[in-house]
C-alpha positions as CSV (number, residue, x, y, z in Angstrom):
1,X,2.7,14.2,-13.1
2,X,1.3,16.8,-10.8
3,X,3.1,18.6,-7.9
4,X,2.0,16.3,-5.1
5,X,3.2,13.3,-7.1
6,X,6.9,14.5,-7.1
7,X,9.4,14.7,-4.6
8,X,9.9,18.1,-3.8
9,X,13.0,19.5,-2.0
10,X,13.0,23.1,-0.9
11,X,16.3,24.5,0.1
12,X,14.9,27.2,2.2
13,X,13.1,25.0,4.5
14,X,15.8,22.1,4.2
15,X,12.9,19.6,3.3
16,X,14.1,16.0,3.4
17,X,12.1,13.2,2.5
18,X,12.3,10.1,5.0
19,X,11.0,6.8,5.1
20,X,7.9,6.9,7.3
21,X,6.6,4.2,9.6
22,X,3.4,2.5,9.2
23,X,0.4,4.2,10.8
24,X,-2.2,2.5,13.1
25,X,-4.8,1.6,10.8
26,X,-3.7,-0.3,7.5
27,X,-6.0,-0.5,4.4
28,X,-5.2,-3.7,2.7
29,X,-6.7,-6.1,-0.1
30,X,-7.0,-9.8,0.6
31,X,-8.7,-12.9,-0.9
32,X,-11.0,-15.1,1.2
33,X,-8.7,-17.9,0.2
34,X,-5.1,-17.6,-1.4
35,X,-5.7,-20.7,-3.5
36,X,-9.3,-21.5,-5.2
37,X,-10.6,-23.9,-7.5
38,X,-11.8,-23.3,-11.3
39,X,-15.4,-22.6,-11.2
40,X,-15.4,-21.2,-7.7
41,X,-16.3,-17.7,-6.8
42,X,-13.3,-15.5,-5.8
43,X,-14.1,-13.1,-2.9
44,X,-11.7,-10.1,-2.8
45,X,-11.9,-8.1,0.4
46,X,-10.8,-4.5,0.9
47,X,-10.7,-3.2,4.6
48,X,-8.9,-1.2,7.1
49,X,-7.9,-2.4,10.3
50,X,-5.7,-1.9,13.4
51,X,-4.1,-5.5,12.7
52,X,-4.0,-7.7,9.7
53,X,-6.1,-9.9,8.8
54,X,-8.9,-8.2,10.9
55,X,-11.9,-6.3,9.1
56,X,-12.9,-3.1,10.8
57,X,-13.9,-0.6,8.3
58,X,-14.5,-1.1,4.5
59,X,-14.7,2.0,1.8
60,X,-17.4,2.5,-0.5
61,X,-17.2,1.7,-4.1
62,X,-17.1,5.5,-5.1
63,X,-14.0,5.8,-3.1
64,X,-12.1,3.3,-5.4
65,X,-11.6,4.7,-8.7
66,X,-8.8,2.3,-9.5
67,X,-9.4,-1.5,-9.6
68,X,-7.2,-4.0,-11.8
69,X,-7.7,-7.7,-11.5
70,X,-5.8,-10.2,-13.6
71,X,-6.1,-14.1,-13.8
72,X,-3.6,-16.0,-16.1
73,X,-2.4,-13.0,-17.8
74,X,-6.0,-11.9,-18.7
75,X,-7.8,-8.9,-17.3
76,X,-11.1,-9.7,-15.2
77,X,-14.1,-7.4,-16.2
78,X,-17.1,-8.9,-14.7
79,X,-16.5,-8.0,-11.1
80,X,-19.5,-7.7,-8.7
81,X,-19.2,-5.5,-5.5
82,X,-21.0,-5.7,-2.2
83,X,-20.3,-3.2,0.8
84,X,-21.0,-3.4,4.4
85,X,-19.5,-1.5,7.6
86,X,-16.4,-3.6,8.1
87,X,-15.2,-4.3,4.2
88,X,-15.9,-4.0,0.6
89,X,-16.2,-7.2,-1.4
90,X,-15.1,-7.8,-5.2
91,X,-16.2,-11.3,-6.6
92,X,-15.8,-13.1,-9.8
93,X,-15.9,-16.7,-10.9
94,X,-12.6,-18.1,-11.5
95,X,-12.7,-19.6,-15.0
96,X,-9.1,-20.6,-15.7
97,X,-6.1,-22.0,-13.7
98,X,-3.1,-19.7,-12.9
99,X,-1.6,-16.8,-11.0
100,X,-3.9,-13.9,-10.1
101,X,-3.2,-10.2,-8.9
102,X,-5.8,-7.5,-7.8
103,X,-4.9,-4.0,-7.2
104,X,-7.1,-1.1,-6.0
105,X,-6.3,2.4,-5.2
106,X,-8.4,5.2,-3.3
107,X,-9.3,8.6,-4.5
108,X,-7.0,11.3,-2.9
109,X,-8.4,12.6,0.3
110,X,-7.8,16.1,1.9
111,X,-8.1,17.2,5.4
112,X,-6.7,19.5,8.3
113,X,-4.9,18.4,11.4
114,X,-5.7,20.3,14.4
115,X,-2.5,22.6,15.4
116,X,-2.4,20.6,18.7
117,X,-2.2,17.4,17.0
118,X,0.3,18.5,14.3
119,X,3.4,17.6,16.3
120,X,2.2,13.9,16.8
121,X,1.0,13.7,13.2
122,X,4.3,15.0,11.6
123,X,6.2,12.3,13.9
124,X,3.9,9.6,12.5
125,X,4.9,10.6,8.9
126,X,8.6,10.5,9.9
127,X,9.6,13.8,9.0
128,X,12.7,15.3,10.5
129,X,13.4,18.2,13.0
130,X,14.1,20.6,10.4
131,X,10.7,20.0,8.7
132,X,8.7,20.2,12.1
133,X,10.7,23.5,13.0
134,X,9.7,25.1,9.7
135,X,6.0,24.3,10.4
136,X,6.0,25.5,13.9
137,X,7.7,28.7,12.7
138,X,4.6,29.9,11.0
139,X,2.7,32.8,12.5
140,X,-0.2,32.0,14.8
141,X,-1.3,28.3,15.2
142,X,-2.3,27.2,11.8
143,X,-3.7,23.8,11.2
144,X,-1.6,21.3,9.2
145,X,-2.9,20.6,5.6
146,X,-2.6,17.0,4.6
147,X,-3.9,14.7,1.8
148,X,-3.3,10.7,1.4
149,X,-4.1,7.9,-1.2
150,X,-4.1,4.3,-0.3
151,X,-2.7,1.7,-2.7
152,X,-3.5,-2.0,-2.1
153,X,-2.6,-5.2,-4.0
154,X,-2.9,-8.7,-3.3
155,X,-1.3,-12.1,-5.0
156,X,-3.3,-15.3,-5.1
157,X,-3.7,-18.3,-7.3
158,X,-6.5,-20.7,-8.8
159,X,-5.2,-24.0,-8.3
160,X,-1.8,-23.3,-9.6
161,X,0.4,-20.3,-9.9
162,X,2.2,-21.2,-13.1
163,X,0.1,-19.2,-15.9
164,X,0.4,-15.5,-15.9
165,X,2.9,-15.3,-13.3
166,X,4.6,-12.5,-15.3
167,X,1.9,-10.0,-13.8
168,X,3.6,-10.4,-10.3
169,X,6.6,-8.6,-11.8
170,X,4.8,-5.8,-13.5
171,X,3.7,-2.5,-12.1
172,X,0.2,-1.5,-12.4
173,X,0.6,2.3,-12.4
174,X,0.0,3.0,-8.5
175,X,2.0,5.8,-7.2
176,X,3.7,3.5,-4.6
177,X,3.3,-0.2,-4.9
178,X,4.9,-3.5,-4.5
179,X,5.9,-5.9,-7.2
180,X,7.6,-9.5,-7.0
181,X,11.2,-9.9,-7.9
182,X,12.1,-12.6,-10.4
183,X,15.3,-13.0,-8.5
184,X,14.0,-15.6,-6.0
185,X,10.5,-16.4,-4.1
186,X,9.8,-14.2,-1.0
187,X,11.8,-11.4,-2.9
188,X,9.8,-8.1,-3.5
189,X,10.3,-4.6,-4.9
190,X,9.1,-1.5,-3.7
191,X,8.2,1.1,-6.5
192,X,7.5,4.8,-6.4
193,X,6.1,5.9,-9.6
194,X,7.3,2.9,-11.4
195,X,10.8,3.2,-10.2
196,X,12.8,1.1,-7.4
197,X,12.7,3.1,-4.0
198,X,15.9,2.2,-2.3
199,X,16.7,2.7,1.4
200,X,13.1,2.7,2.5
201,X,11.4,1.1,5.4
202,X,9.1,-1.7,4.8
203,X,7.0,-3.5,7.6
204,X,6.1,-7.2,7.1
205,X,3.1,-8.3,9.2
206,X,2.2,-11.9,9.7
207,X,-0.4,-13.1,12.2
208,X,1.3,-15.0,15.0
209,X,4.6,-13.4,14.2
210,X,6.6,-10.5,15.2
211,X,6.6,-7.6,12.7
212,X,9.7,-7.2,10.6
213,X,11.1,-3.8,10.1
214,X,13.3,-4.0,6.7
215,X,15.0,-1.6,4.6
216,X,15.0,-1.7,0.9
217,X,18.3,-2.5,-0.9
218,X,19.8,-0.4,-3.7
219,X,17.4,-2.0,-6.2
220,X,14.4,-1.4,-3.8
221,X,14.1,-5.1,-2.9
222,X,13.5,-6.9,0.4
223,X,13.3,-10.5,1.3
224,X,12.5,-12.5,4.3
225,X,12.2,-16.0,5.6
226,X,8.4,-17.0,5.3
227,X,9.0,-20.7,6.5
228,X,7.0,-20.1,9.8
229,X,4.3,-17.7,8.1
230,X,0.9,-18.6,6.3
231,X,0.3,-15.1,4.8
232,X,1.8,-11.8,5.1
233,X,1.1,-8.1,4.5
234,X,3.9,-5.8,3.5
235,X,3.4,-2.2,4.2
236,X,5.2,1.1,3.1
237,X,4.5,4.9,3.3
238,X,5.9,7.7,1.2
239,X,5.6,11.2,2.1
240,X,5.9,14.1,-0.5
241,X,6.5,17.4,1.3
242,X,5.3,20.9,0.3
243,X,7.2,23.5,-1.3
244,X,6.3,25.8,1.7
245,X,5.5,24.8,5.5
246,X,1.8,26.0,5.0
247,X,1.3,23.7,1.9
248,X,-0.1,20.2,1.7
249,X,1.6,17.1,3.1
250,X,0.8,14.2,0.8
251,X,1.2,10.5,2.0
252,X,1.1,7.3,-0.1
253,X,0.4,4.2,1.5
254,X,1.0,0.8,-0.1
255,X,0.1,-2.6,1.1
256,X,0.6,-6.1,-0.5
257,X,-0.9,-9.3,0.9
258,X,0.6,-12.7,0.0
259,X,-0.1,-16.3,1.0
260,X,2.4,-19.2,1.2
261,X,2.0,-22.8,0.5
262,X,3.3,-25.2,3.0
């Protein structure tokens, strides 16, 4: 595990990692249909937008090094990709009945935040006042160095959700990801490097409903009433702070989309 994947606490700067709120644009993965038929083409859309489930900006395939799709406990290998301005599509033909899961992660992207925008950016990451004070105590007016990854996942079914459902409970290896909880329906767990993340903010977005701001329990879990929801997007952000204020502020963003049968 490299430095940017670890939680680093520096006593001299009193750095504290906090739950960060979701930023304006979210990257998410969603099937065109949450329940398809055997023999049908399944289309998985990855896009970024201000509001779920809109499609506003799609990544290119070379930006997505991690792609993992499972159906009925078997990995799907024959994916076909198409790209356009608003989304990238990954498709395959469903050849069996069962539960399906797809996950994608982007390459790490690096950049600088202009000095005059650093205060707003640090606020959007949810860092505390001590961290901000340490950054602005540097000599001159340095830019803020940042990096980030996007981790997306979706659950869907081919005719029935019975076969292969254990994949919903299993981590796929993303730095930050959601899995289902075997305790009950509509229970989900947030994992950081494969371990439950307790006391962390998760936002649940559903078209036509108010956003839910939840906090994970001691086991990293959340649950919510989905009786009035057709589908949801769960989002979370984890910020890894650098050892020095001049270092790189790494953000990992995770989303999970799920549809509900009425």
